[in-house]
C-alpha positions, 0 to 999 in steps of 0.5 A: 502451500498456504492461499486464502482469500481476506476481506474482513480480516485483510489488514490484520491479517496483512500486517501480522505477517508483515511483521514477521517478513525480514523484507517488506514490498509493495507497489500500492496506488495510494498510502496515508498509513503504514500496515506494512511496518515497513523499515530500512531497505523495505521497498514501496511504490506509490502514486506520489502525483500531485493531484494524489498528493493534493487531493490526499490521496497518498500523504507527503508527510508520511512518505517522508517519515518513511524515508527518514527510516530507511524505506526506498520510494518510488512513484508512479503517476499512474499506479493502481495497483495493489500487491505486497511481497512480504519473504515469500509471500505475495498478497494481491488485492484492492486495498489501500494503505489507508484509513479509508480502506478500513470501512470499505468491501476490501478483498485480496488473496494472500499465497504462498505459490511460486508463481504468483509469487515470482510474479508480483517480485517481478511487477514490482521490479519492474516499477523500480526501473523507471527514473523515479526513485524519491528523493529527499529534495522531491519529498520536502516539495511535496511535503509542501504540497497544500491538501484539499480533501473533497469529502467523504467516501461517495456521499457515505457517511464517514466512520467505520462502517460494518463490513458485510463480509464474514472470514472466508475460507477454512 
């Protein structure tokens, strides 16, 4: 059984695992970058509300690109989760798929424990049952929203910051 806590190596590890996966599913609130190498038939649930698009929390143009790749996209306005299912590997953590997550202190657990994997699969499946699949027309509407970013991360200087957490576990 694999079970590890990730922090400074979070996206490096998850991206490598995603590249090996045949299918990727994720429910990640804010998405401005594709760290999962999403492909046709993969599933992504995001917060694509007008306010989130307007603030730059989710990138409508990236959603359009993913849609054209054949990724199945869903909107969940009140989503705050960050969970991924990469074949039979689950990742549950704090990191959005965004540039800023690389400069924040994030953490996640990556595991192949069947109860966690099935729980994440069930969670994503329940989010997909809402009538919120993003159509081409809806994504085109989202792309017309003017993005107004409101500065950096809590007033801290922009750019890459040193993560104080070293690699965890063995």
